[in-house]
FIMIDO-926604 format. One record per residue (C-alpha): y, x, z. Coordinates in pm, 1 decimal, always signed. Example, Ala and Ser with C-alpha at 12.3 -4.5 7.8 and 13.67 -1.06 7.14 Angstrom:
<sites>
[[-450.0,+1230.0,+780.0]]
[[-106.0,+1367.0,+714.0]]
</sites>
This chain:
<sites>
[[-1523.8,+107.9,-4755.5]]
[[-1784.6,+5.5,-4497.5]]
[[-1957.7,-212.7,-4754.7]]
[[-2028.7,+92.5,-4972.2]]
[[-2199.8,+298.5,-4702.9]]
[[-2577.3,+300.2,-4641.0]]
[[-2688.6,+31.6,-4396.8]]
[[-2806.1,+275.5,-4127.3]]
[[-2461.7,+440.8,-4120.6]]
[[-2284.8,+103.9,-4103.3]]
[[-2511.4,+0.1,-3813.8]]
[[-2435.7,+323.5,-3628.0]]
[[-2060.4,+273.3,-3673.4]]
[[-2074.9,-94.2,-3575.2]]
[[-2263.4,-9.8,-3255.5]]
[[-1955.9,+181.0,-3133.8]]
[[-1703.8,-97.3,-3201.6]]
[[-1550.6,-342.8,-2955.3]]
[[-1655.3,-711.8,-2955.5]]
[[-1316.8,-811.9,-3099.1]]
[[-1361.3,-575.0,-3394.1]]
[[-1719.5,-691.1,-3449.7]]
[[-1601.6,-1053.0,-3457.1]]
[[-1346.9,-971.3,-3729.5]]
[[-1589.6,-765.5,-3938.4]]
[[-1856.0,-1036.9,-3921.8]]
[[-1620.7,-1257.1,-4127.6]]
[[-1557.5,-999.3,-4402.5]]
[[-1882.0,-1026.0,-4596.1]]
[[-2236.9,-1155.5,-4569.5]]
[[-2366.7,-801.2,-4528.8]]
[[-2133.5,-720.0,-4239.9]]
[[-2201.2,-1063.7,-4092.2]]
[[-2573.9,-985.4,-4077.1]]
[[-2507.7,-645.6,-3916.1]]
[[-2225.1,-728.0,-3673.2]]
[[-2330.0,-1067.2,-3540.4]]
[[-2646.6,-945.8,-3359.8]]
[[-2444.2,-665.1,-3200.7]]
[[-2170.3,-908.5,-3100.2]]
[[-2415.4,-1136.2,-2919.0]]
[[-2647.5,-868.2,-2780.8]]
[[-2479.1,-906.9,-2442.2]]
[[-2311.8,-1237.8,-2356.7]]
[[-2095.5,-1255.8,-2044.6]]
[[-1956.9,-1597.3,-1949.4]]
[[-1662.5,-1494.8,-1732.8]]
[[-1352.2,-1711.5,-1765.3]]
[[-1381.8,-1928.8,-2078.7]]
[[-1364.8,-2306.4,-2066.8]]
[[-1663.6,-2537.5,-2100.5]]
[[-1542.0,-2630.5,-2450.5]]
[[-1547.3,-2266.0,-2564.9]]
[[-1891.4,-2213.8,-2417.0]]
[[-2017.9,-2532.4,-2584.3]]
[[-1888.7,-2412.3,-2923.7]]
[[-2064.0,-2079.4,-2880.4]]
[[-2393.7,-2251.8,-2797.1]]
[[-2360.3,-2499.4,-3084.9]]
[[-2301.4,-2218.8,-3336.2]]
[[-2658.4,-2103.2,-3273.7]]
[[-2575.3,-1731.2,-3272.3]]
[[-2755.3,-1649.6,-2946.6]]
[[-3093.7,-1553.4,-3092.6]]
[[-3032.9,-1174.1,-3064.1]]
[[-2902.1,-1198.3,-2705.9]]
[[-3074.5,-958.6,-2466.6]]
[[-2839.6,-985.2,-2166.8]]
[[-2698.8,-1321.5,-2051.1]]
[[-2462.7,-1303.1,-1753.5]]
[[-2302.4,-1626.0,-1630.1]]
[[-2035.4,-1557.3,-1372.1]]
[[-1739.5,-1792.1,-1401.0]]
[[-1612.7,-2088.0,-1603.1]]
[[-1245.6,-2169.3,-1559.5]]
[[-1309.6,-2545.9,-1540.2]]
[[-1662.4,-2555.8,-1399.4]]
[[-1581.5,-2706.8,-1059.0]]
[[-1567.1,-3064.6,-1183.3]]
[[-1881.3,-3219.0,-1034.0]]
[[-1895.0,-3471.1,-1319.3]]
[[-1976.5,-3180.8,-1553.1]]
[[-2294.7,-3085.3,-1366.1]]
[[-2537.4,-3250.4,-1606.7]]
[[-2365.5,-3111.0,-1916.7]]
[[-2352.2,-2762.5,-1768.4]]
[[-2723.6,-2764.5,-1692.6]]
[[-2800.4,-2892.6,-2041.9]]
[[-2586.8,-2621.1,-2201.1]]
[[-2758.3,-2359.1,-1988.5]]
[[-3105.3,-2485.6,-2085.6]]
[[-3015.4,-2506.6,-2457.0]]
[[-2867.9,-2158.3,-2459.1]]
[[-3176.9,-2012.7,-2288.5]]
[[-3395.5,-2183.7,-2547.2]]
[[-3205.3,-1995.7,-2819.6]]
[[-3279.9,-1651.8,-2666.8]]
[[-3647.9,-1566.4,-2717.2]]
[[-3582.7,-1195.9,-2661.4]]
[[-3372.7,-1228.7,-2343.8]]
[[-3427.5,-934.0,-2109.0]]
[[-3155.6,-972.5,-1846.0]]
[[-3033.7,-1291.6,-1676.8]]
[[-2758.1,-1295.2,-1416.3]]
[[-2638.7,-1605.3,-1236.1]]
[[-2352.6,-1600.8,-987.1]]
[[-2138.6,-1825.8,-772.7]]
[[-2118.1,-2199.2,-835.6]]
[[-2410.8,-2183.1,-1077.2]]
[[-2655.7,-2120.3,-796.9]]
[[-2546.7,-2450.4,-644.5]]
[[-2618.6,-2623.4,-975.7]]
[[-2974.0,-2495.2,-969.6]]
[[-2999.4,-2627.6,-615.3]]
[[-2922.7,-2972.9,-750.8]]
[[-3164.6,-2927.5,-1039.8]]
[[-3454.8,-2847.0,-809.9]]
[[-3363.3,-3105.6,-549.3]]
[[-3434.4,-3373.4,-807.6]]
[[-3072.2,-3465.5,-874.8]]
[[-3105.8,-3326.1,-1224.5]]
[[-3397.9,-3221.6,-1441.2]]
[[-3534.8,-2871.5,-1399.1]]
[[-3531.1,-2776.3,-1767.8]]
[[-3329.1,-2463.4,-1686.3]]
[[-3608.6,-2313.8,-1480.3]]
[[-3866.6,-2424.7,-1734.8]]
[[-3679.9,-2230.0,-2003.0]]
[[-3647.7,-1926.9,-1775.6]]
[[-4018.2,-1922.6,-1698.8]]
[[-4095.5,-1954.0,-2070.7]]
[[-3918.2,-1627.7,-2155.0]]
[[-4174.3,-1361.2,-2240.7]]
[[-3947.9,-1055.6,-2228.5]]
[[-3734.0,-1126.2,-1919.5]]
[[-3708.3,-806.1,-1715.7]]
[[-3408.8,-862.5,-1490.6]]
[[-3294.2,-1161.4,-1288.0]]
[[-3002.0,-1151.1,-1049.9]]
[[-2905.6,-1454.0,-843.0]]
[[-2603.0,-1415.2,-620.6]]
[[-2373.8,-1657.7,-444.7]]
[[-2027.1,-1545.4,-347.8]]
[[-1907.2,-1535.0,+10.5]]
[[-1885.9,-1907.0,+81.5]]
[[-2036.3,-2059.5,+396.3]]
[[-2084.1,-2396.0,+227.7]]
[[-2270.0,-2266.3,-75.4]]
[[-2604.6,-2094.8,-75.3]]
[[-2931.8,-2157.4,-249.2]]
[[-3247.2,-2286.9,-86.3]]
[[-3479.6,-2355.8,-377.3]]
[[-3821.3,-2207.1,-429.8]]
[[-3849.7,-1895.6,-641.6]]
[[-4006.4,-1951.9,-986.3]]
[[-4320.1,-1754.3,-1070.5]]
[[-4154.9,-1484.0,-1276.6]]
[[-4378.8,-1212.1,-1420.2]]
[[-4334.2,-851.5,-1531.0]]
[[-3981.4,-819.1,-1393.2]]
[[-3820.3,-477.9,-1374.1]]
[[-3523.8,-588.2,-1161.1]]
[[-3496.1,-869.5,-906.6]]
[[-3193.7,-941.7,-687.6]]
[[-3173.4,-1245.2,-457.5]]
[[-2857.1,-1233.9,-251.3]]
[[-2721.6,-1479.2,+5.6]]
[[-3045.7,-1670.2,+36.4]]
[[-2998.5,-2004.9,+204.0]]
[[-3101.3,-2185.3,+516.5]]
[[-3383.2,-2090.4,+750.8]]
[[-3635.1,-2283.0,+538.1]]
[[-3623.7,-1999.3,+286.8]]
[[-3771.2,-1766.6,+546.9]]
[[-4091.7,-1968.7,+528.4]]
[[-4118.0,-1907.4,+154.7]]
[[-4228.8,-1545.9,+166.9]]
[[-4526.5,-1636.0,-51.4]]
[[-4291.8,-1708.5,-345.6]]
[[-4145.9,-1359.9,-334.1]]
[[-4482.0,-1194.4,-269.4]]
[[-4630.9,-1359.9,-579.4]]
[[-4341.6,-1236.0,-794.7]]
[[-4382.5,-882.6,-656.3]]
[[-4755.7,-889.5,-726.2]]
[[-4693.7,-1017.3,-1079.4]]
[[-4433.0,-744.3,-1142.6]]
[[-4603.0,-409.5,-1073.2]]
[[-4338.5,-239.2,-1287.9]]
[[-4050.2,-360.5,-1068.2]]
[[-3787.8,-87.6,-1034.3]]
[[-3489.4,-257.7,-865.3]]
[[-3505.8,-496.7,-568.4]]
[[-3223.2,-663.3,-373.4]]
[[-3251.1,-911.6,-83.6]]
[[-3003.0,-1064.2,+160.6]]
[[-2934.5,-1389.4,+348.1]]
[[-2634.2,-1590.0,+455.0]]
[[-2549.1,-1514.5,+820.9]]
[[-2633.1,-1869.6,+930.2]]
[[-2997.8,-1803.3,+846.5]]
[[-3016.5,-1542.8,+1123.5]]
[[-2960.3,-1169.2,+1146.9]]
[[-3310.5,-1043.1,+1234.0]]
[[-3530.2,-884.2,+967.9]]
[[-3846.2,-1089.0,+1027.6]]
[[-3838.4,-1211.8,+666.2]]
[[-3845.1,-859.2,+525.7]]
[[-4127.3,-752.8,+756.9]]
[[-4331.2,-1064.7,+681.5]]
[[-4287.0,-1017.4,+305.2]]
[[-4405.7,-657.9,+333.6]]
[[-4696.9,-753.3,+559.6]]
[[-4813.8,-1029.9,+324.0]]
[[-4757.0,-811.7,+18.2]]
[[-4965.8,-531.7,+168.6]]
[[-5254.0,-768.7,+245.4]]
[[-5248.8,-934.3,-97.6]]
[[-5219.6,-613.1,-299.9]]
[[-5504.3,-454.7,-100.8]]
[[-5718.6,-755.9,-188.1]]
[[-5624.1,-712.0,-553.8]]
[[-5652.7,-331.5,-529.8]]
[[-5294.6,-287.6,-648.0]]
[[-5083.0,+13.6,-547.7]]
[[-4744.5,-14.8,-380.9]]
[[-4436.3,-61.5,-597.5]]
[[-4239.4,+233.2,-731.1]]
[[-3885.5,+112.0,-671.7]]
[[-3595.9,+326.1,-788.9]]
[[-3324.0,+109.6,-632.9]]
[[-3331.8,-88.8,-306.4]]
[[-3046.8,-312.7,-184.4]]
[[-3082.0,-472.5,+160.7]]
[[-2827.5,-688.2,+342.0]]
[[-2795.4,-955.3,+608.4]]
[[-3134.1,-1056.7,+746.1]]
[[-3321.9,-778.1,+567.0]]
[[-3186.5,-463.0,+731.9]]
[[-3436.2,-176.2,+781.6]]
[[-3453.9,-194.5,+1159.9]]
[[-3758.7,-124.8,+1372.9]]
[[-3921.7,-457.8,+1458.0]]
[[-4156.8,-474.7,+1759.8]]
[[-4286.2,-814.2,+1643.0]]
[[-4463.5,-646.8,+1351.2]]
[[-4710.1,-366.8,+1414.4]]
[[-4632.3,-165.8,+1101.9]]
[[-4515.2,+189.4,+1148.5]]
[[-4308.9,+301.0,+851.3]]
[[-4336.5,-44.6,+699.6]]
[[-4126.0,+35.5,+390.2]]
[[-4408.4,+262.2,+272.2]]
[[-4626.1,-49.1,+240.6]]
[[-4372.2,-200.1,-0.8]]
[[-4292.7,+94.5,-225.1]]
[[-4366.4,+459.6,-281.9]]
[[-4040.9,+594.6,-139.9]]
[[-4069.0,+921.8,-330.0]]
[[-3951.8,+729.1,-639.5]]
[[-3643.3,+581.5,-467.1]]
[[-3315.8,+724.4,-601.5]]
[[-3058.2,+466.6,-483.2]]
[[-3026.0,+285.6,-148.9]]
[[-2763.1,+26.0,-61.8]]
[[-2729.0,-120.4,+288.4]]
[[-2481.1,-403.3,+347.6]]
[[-2461.6,-323.6,+717.3]]
[[-2139.7,-508.1,+803.8]]
[[-2216.0,-871.9,+880.1]]
[[-1963.2,-1153.3,+855.2]]
[[-1986.3,-1504.5,+994.3]]
[[-1787.3,-1796.4,+844.5]]
[[-1430.0,-1818.8,+968.8]]
[[-1490.7,-1526.7,+1205.9]]
[[-1430.2,-1154.8,+1195.6]]
[[-1699.8,-898.4,+1119.5]]
[[-2008.3,-894.5,+1337.3]]
[[-2112.0,-543.0,+1426.6]]
[[-2476.8,-481.8,+1336.6]]
[[-2654.4,-541.5,+1663.9]]
[[-2924.4,-283.5,+1589.7]]
[[-2904.9,+55.8,+1420.7]]
[[-3121.7,+117.3,+1119.3]]
[[-3434.2,+326.2,+1169.0]]
[[-3379.5,+647.1,+967.2]]
[[-3746.8,+744.7,+995.6]]
[[-3833.2,+456.0,+762.5]]
[[-3687.6,+670.6,+481.0]]
[[-3840.0,+1006.3,+570.0]]
[[-4049.1,+997.4,+251.6]]
[[-3744.7,+929.4,+28.0]]
[[-3746.2,+1287.0,-94.3]]
[[-3568.5,+1204.7,-421.8]]
[[-3297.3,+971.8,-289.6]]
[[-2969.9,+1064.4,-459.0]]
[[-2727.9,+787.8,-366.1]]
[[-2651.1,+596.5,-46.8]]
[[-2413.1,+298.3,-40.6]]
[[-2312.7,+144.4,+292.1]]
[[-2039.5,-86.9,+412.9]]
[[-1995.4,+96.4,+743.1]]
[[-2068.6,+462.9,+796.0]]
[[-2185.2,+460.6,+1156.5]]
[[-2389.2,+697.9,+1372.0]]
[[-2717.1,+555.4,+1238.3]]
[[-2616.4,+628.6,+877.5]]
[[-2517.2,+979.7,+982.0]]
[[-2865.5,+1029.7,+1127.7]]
[[-3016.1,+900.5,+801.7]]
[[-2812.5,+1146.6,+593.6]]
[[-2905.0,+1435.5,+821.0]]
[[-3274.3,+1339.2,+808.6]]
[[-3268.9,+1336.0,+428.3]]
[[-3098.2,+1673.5,+423.6]]
[[-3390.1,+1805.9,+628.2]]
[[-3677.5,+1653.2,+429.0]]
[[-3539.5,+1707.8,+77.9]]
[[-3605.9,+2044.7,-77.6]]
[[-3408.1,+2103.3,-285.9]]
[[-3135.5,+1866.9,-163.3]]
[[-3091.4,+1577.6,-404.3]]
[[-2866.7,+1343.5,-203.4]]
[[-2523.7,+1390.3,-361.9]]
[[-2356.7,+1046.2,-390.5]]
[[-2204.2,+848.2,-103.0]]
[[-2037.7,+506.1,-130.1]]
[[-1856.4,+359.3,+170.8]]
[[-1781.5,+1.4,+72.1]]
[[-1569.1,-100.2,+371.6]]
[[-1299.3,+164.6,+368.7]]
[[-1104.3,+17.7,+660.5]]
[[-1386.8,+90.6,+904.0]]
[[-1376.2,+456.4,+807.5]]
[[-1024.5,+463.2,+951.9]]
[[-1117.7,+310.5,+1286.6]]
[[-989.2,+506.5,+1588.4]]
[[-1231.5,+749.4,+1748.0]]
[[-1202.8,+568.0,+2079.9]]
[[-1472.6,+307.1,+2150.1]]
[[-1233.1,+125.1,+2381.7]]
[[-976.5,+58.6,+2110.9]]
[[-1227.2,+11.9,+1829.2]]
[[-1450.2,-240.2,+2002.2]]
[[-1186.0,-489.8,+2100.7]]
[[-1295.3,-847.7,+2160.3]]
[[-1244.7,-1010.5,+1821.3]]
[[-1438.1,-1334.2,+1854.2]]
[[-1706.9,-1516.0,+2045.4]]
[[-1980.0,-1304.2,+1887.5]]
[[-1865.3,-988.0,+2064.1]]
[[-2161.0,-997.2,+2302.4]]
[[-2453.1,-759.6,+2366.1]]
[[-2666.5,-982.2,+2143.5]]
[[-2459.0,-887.0,+1839.9]]
[[-2309.0,-549.1,+1928.8]]
[[-2517.1,-235.6,+1897.5]]
[[-2382.6,+110.7,+1829.3]]
[[-2003.0,+154.6,+1840.4]]
[[-1814.7,+73.6,+1523.9]]
[[-1571.8,+361.7,+1553.2]]
[[-1588.4,+628.7,+1288.7]]
[[-1808.4,+937.3,+1293.0]]
[[-1703.5,+1286.0,+1180.3]]
[[-1781.5,+1274.2,+810.4]]
[[-1774.0,+1651.4,+779.4]]
[[-2108.1,+1649.9,+963.1]]
[[-2258.5,+1504.8,+645.5]]
[[-2193.3,+1834.6,+469.5]]
[[-1979.7,+1903.9,+164.8]]
[[-2234.0,+1899.1,-118.3]]
[[-2135.8,+1552.4,-238.4]]
[[-2096.9,+1513.1,-612.9]]
[[-1965.1,+1155.8,-589.5]]
[[-1760.1,+995.3,-313.2]]
[[-1655.8,+631.4,-327.8]]
[[-1439.4,+455.0,-70.5]]
[[-1362.0,+93.7,-154.1]]
[[-1295.7,-233.6,+22.1]]
[[-980.2,-325.3,+217.4]]
[[-717.6,-55.4,+249.0]]
[[-531.1,+16.6,+572.0]]
[[-340.0,-307.4,+533.1]]
[[-192.6,-293.7,+882.3]]
[[-17.4,+29.6,+782.9]]
[[-42.0,+144.6,+1141.8]]
[[+55.2,+506.0,+1198.4]]
[[-289.0,+578.3,+1340.5]]
[[-474.8,+444.5,+1036.2]]
[[-241.0,+612.9,+787.7]]
[[-283.8,+938.6,+975.3]]
[[-662.8,+909.0,+959.2]]
[[-642.0,+818.9,+590.8]]
[[-454.4,+1140.8,+522.5]]
[[-696.0,+1340.4,+738.8]]
[[-986.8,+1197.9,+540.3]]
[[-831.0,+1353.3,+229.8]]
[[-742.8,+1691.8,+375.5]]
[[-1025.7,+1746.0,+627.2]]
[[-1318.5,+1606.8,+429.7]]
[[-1259.4,+1517.7,+63.8]]
[[-1077.6,+1842.5,-15.1]]
[[-1372.5,+2040.1,+124.6]]
[[-1624.9,+1870.1,-105.1]]
[[-1567.2,+2124.3,-380.1]]
[[-1864.5,+2003.0,-586.9]]
[[-1707.6,+1659.6,-641.5]]
[[-1720.8,+1524.0,-995.5]]
[[-1617.9,+1164.4,-922.3]]
[[-1379.1,+1047.6,-650.2]]
[[-1284.4,+690.2,-564.8]]
[[-1042.1,+652.3,-275.6]]
[[-747.8,+422.6,-190.0]]
[[-399.0,+571.8,-170.0]]
[[-146.0,+381.7,+43.1]]
[[+191.3,+551.0,-5.5]]
[[+378.2,+826.8,-184.4]]
[[+300.1,+1078.9,+86.6]]
[[-75.0,+1030.8,+40.3]]
[[-33.4,+1042.5,-336.6]]
[[+137.7,+1382.0,-311.3]]
[[-132.3,+1509.6,-74.2]]
[[-399.0,+1401.7,-321.8]]
[[-217.6,+1570.7,-608.5]]
[[-116.5,+1901.5,-450.5]]
[[-369.1,+1955.8,-168.8]]
[[-688.8,+1791.7,-293.6]]
[[-702.6,+1816.5,-674.9]]
[[-666.1,+2199.3,-681.6]]
[[-979.1,+2227.4,-464.2]]
[[-1196.7,+2012.7,-690.8]]
[[-1264.3,+2222.0,-1003.3]]
[[-1544.8,+1994.8,-1131.4]]
[[-1367.1,+1659.9,-1094.0]]
[[-1377.7,+1454.2,-1414.4]]
[[-1311.4,+1099.7,-1283.7]]
[[-1047.9,+988.8,-1032.5]]
[[-1024.0,+624.9,-927.7]]
[[-747.4,+479.3,-708.8]]
[[-883.6,+129.6,-639.1]]
[[-585.3,-35.7,-468.6]]
[[-456.8,-283.5,-734.7]]
[[-100.5,-292.8,-597.6]]
[[-55.1,+84.0,-577.2]]
[[+186.5,+123.3,-868.6]]
[[+389.7,-183.6,-772.8]]
[[+410.1,-69.7,-410.8]]
[[+524.9,+282.7,-493.7]]
[[+783.6,+153.0,-742.4]]
[[+889.1,-142.8,-526.9]]
[[+806.0,-390.0,-803.4]]
[[+763.4,-763.6,-772.8]]
[[+405.4,-877.9,-832.9]]
[[+330.1,-1120.7,-1118.8]]
[[+227.1,-1471.1,-1018.4]]
[[-50.0,-1554.0,-1261.9]]
[[-199.3,-1866.5,-1105.2]]
[[+71.4,-2104.7,-983.8]]
[[-96.2,-2417.6,-851.0]]
[[+198.8,-2649.8,-901.6]]
[[+215.5,-2624.2,-1281.3]]
[[+149.7,-2996.0,-1315.4]]
[[+491.9,-3058.8,-1159.3]]
[[+670.7,-2834.5,-1409.2]]
[[+822.5,-2912.8,-1744.3]]
[[+712.0,-2714.1,-2049.4]]
[[+1038.9,-2519.6,-2041.0]]
[[+987.1,-2426.0,-1675.0]]
[[+631.2,-2316.8,-1744.5]]
[[+741.8,-2097.3,-2032.5]]
[[+1012.5,-1933.1,-1819.2]]
[[+754.9,-1862.2,-1548.9]]
[[+506.5,-1717.0,-1796.3]]
[[+778.7,-1509.3,-1958.8]]
[[+871.1,-1363.3,-1620.3]]
[[+505.6,-1286.0,-1554.1]]
[[+478.7,-1103.3,-1885.3]]
[[+786.7,-896.8,-1805.2]]
[[+650.1,-809.3,-1461.4]]
[[+318.1,-713.0,-1619.1]]
[[+498.2,-473.4,-1851.3]]
[[+684.4,-317.0,-1559.8]]
[[+358.8,-279.1,-1367.5]]
[[+195.4,-109.9,-1666.0]]
[[+486.2,+135.1,-1700.4]]
[[+457.1,+222.6,-1332.8]]
[[+79.9,+274.6,-1356.4]]
[[+107.0,+497.2,-1663.3]]
[[+384.1,+693.4,-1493.3]]
[[+149.3,+776.1,-1203.6]]
[[-135.1,+858.3,-1441.1]]
[[+94.9,+1079.2,-1649.5]]
[[+200.2,+1266.9,-1335.9]]
[[-161.5,+1334.3,-1235.4]]
[[-276.6,+1435.8,-1583.9]]
[[+24.3,+1667.3,-1628.6]]
[[-30.9,+1835.2,-1292.7]]
[[-399.6,+1884.7,-1366.4]]
[[-320.2,+2043.1,-1704.8]]
[[-98.8,+2297.5,-1526.0]]
[[-382.5,+2372.0,-1284.9]]
[[-615.9,+2438.4,-1577.0]]
[[-366.6,+2682.9,-1728.3]]
[[-364.9,+2878.2,-1401.1]]
[[-737.1,+2849.7,-1320.2]]
[[-996.7,+2888.3,-1592.9]]
[[-1277.1,+2741.0,-1381.6]]
[[-1108.1,+2398.3,-1369.9]]
[[-1287.0,+2144.0,-1588.3]]
[[-1087.7,+1874.9,-1773.5]]
[[-994.9,+1559.7,-1582.8]]
[[-1122.8,+1294.3,-1823.5]]
[[-1051.2,+957.0,-1659.9]]
[[-798.6,+819.1,-1412.8]]
[[-826.1,+457.5,-1301.4]]
[[-594.6,+235.4,-1098.3]]
[[-783.6,-73.7,-990.4]]
[[-959.5,-192.2,-1309.7]]
[[-727.3,-18.1,-1555.6]]
[[-890.6,+298.9,-1686.0]]
[[-686.4,+566.5,-1863.6]]
[[-798.5,+863.8,-2069.4]]
[[-647.8,+1141.5,-2279.6]]
[[-663.3,+1094.3,-2654.9]]
[[-536.2,+1293.0,-2952.4]]
[[-328.3,+1075.7,-3186.5]]
[[-48.5,+1115.7,-3436.2]]
[[+284.9,+1203.5,-3268.0]]
[[+453.2,+882.1,-3380.1]]
[[+201.1,+654.2,-3207.0]]
[[+384.7,+391.1,-3004.7]]
[[+319.6,+290.9,-2646.6]]
[[+142.7,+614.2,-2557.6]]
[[+263.7,+873.0,-2308.7]]
[[+253.9,+1224.1,-2452.7]]
[[+124.3,+1522.6,-2257.6]]
[[+215.0,+1887.9,-2302.2]]
[[-114.0,+1976.6,-2471.5]]
[[-45.2,+1728.8,-2753.3]]
[[-271.7,+1454.1,-2621.5]]
[[-163.0,+1104.2,-2526.1]]
[[-256.7,+865.2,-2247.1]]
[[-435.9,+550.9,-2356.8]]
[[-575.1,+260.4,-2158.8]]
[[-939.3,+188.3,-2233.1]]
[[-1056.4,-159.0,-2320.2]]
[[-1273.1,-342.9,-2067.3]]
[[-1582.3,-269.0,-2275.7]]
[[-1496.4,+99.9,-2297.1]]
[[-1430.4,+108.4,-1922.5]]
[[-1776.1,-33.9,-1857.4]]
[[-1931.4,+256.6,-2045.2]]
[[-1745.5,+491.0,-1811.3]]
[[-1880.2,+293.6,-1515.4]]
[[-1549.2,+275.5,-1329.9]]
[[-1488.1,-98.6,-1353.2]]
[[-1801.4,-177.7,-1152.8]]
[[-1714.6,+64.6,-873.2]]
[[-1498.8,-195.4,-698.3]]
[[-1769.0,-459.1,-696.1]]
[[-1907.1,-523.7,-347.6]]
[[-2155.0,-789.5,-457.3]]
[[-2454.7,-629.1,-617.0]]
[[-2446.5,-304.6,-810.7]]
[[-2782.2,-359.4,-976.1]]
[[-2773.1,-172.4,-1306.3]]
[[-2843.1,-442.3,-1562.9]]
[[-2975.7,-337.9,-1905.3]]
[[-2755.1,-413.2,-2204.9]]
</sites>
């Protein structure tokens, strides 16, 4: 039937289909092949396949329409003998993408580029990157690993719209401010910027101040205005502290026109290898953001007194108030006791005045007001299950979240059945505008139902016979099914309760999405005989969205603590 429709209608339908469906349709006819294949390869994410699968994809030559190329993980990439082949595949694939707009490189790959630029391999990868005429976004990020960071010089990219360089390497990188300054000067349309270092490179923000100082001098020479960033992400070594070594009052104004800034992320909880968290030894300077009159979203790892002062300052300078989204990415610190004596225990050798600034214990969140439209609490849950932390977790729900009656999106861990009931009966009725609820603890359903967790990655498989492996995998599949039943049971309970609330209160808007970890569920109207779906009283059914559908909702990325740069697709 699709083959008989006009091409513009077929294209519109195909644009809404999943990658799996597009792959099937591309094999039906030449016409559908020409329509579906470019859509299938518009965004390519390398996240889990083997080198052989990636090689086949590159050799097929289908990457010409690719606009977003995100390389995150290969299941067998850690074999050092594969380094040369991996770099060659990366260079070849980039050569096939003349229209590439977004490039993301994470983890082990950053180490490969280290080798390429250190002369151990050829640098064809960077040559291909610099040859791209339409590249707008580049994100380079290395995961939390003290032995892996990148030190190489930054290529002379031009006309970028987004640039994220996270976990920059050794101290030598701090001398390379000119590389970054040249990219900033060559990208006057830059909208998103992210910078952070590994802790070993030092915790001061001299690099940030020097970049801004040099950038100001160079752009004044060239008569260029400041940037107009919409998103700014600062972490270790680039925190917005006052710095007496640089005579620049309000130095962020020399980098960007803050009136355009809508999103600010501060990774203000520092970690050193094999040690506990290092408390930020200086508070941020809220006055640096006094011109951020359109800032809508703040994301922090630790909500301390300095962040409270920042929020209160923005509430004063914004008219009307636009700040309505708060993300706290280290949930456990929100539950710290209110006593500085118990909260600031000696954890490691770095608990000295050099590293410790303002107390880490929590601040009264209700002082931030109750006009939040989005609240996100992620990161480690109260894993100690201490009575004090569980009590504070419940108080966070009843004393703060339930009072934010304008909430549309809520992301918060739930630890036990008692908290689940409080959320359902005490919090949901007070949130008439809520459309998305996310419970990010992955083991929630298993914990509440006392289920055994599946063991997906046994490391001793090489010692097992094929029969033993199959028995293990079969058990995992059974446990997965039990976990799914438990998750849907919780989701069904919440959806059903919310439907009753809507019958009693006309002002309640529909609850559209409920997520547990990365599984996103929605209500859908299907035929009554549909299998595997939980029916609700209004005739709808509960379905689990595919990963691609979940990305359109935006829930899947909420758990990510790496870099939330919004990449174009």
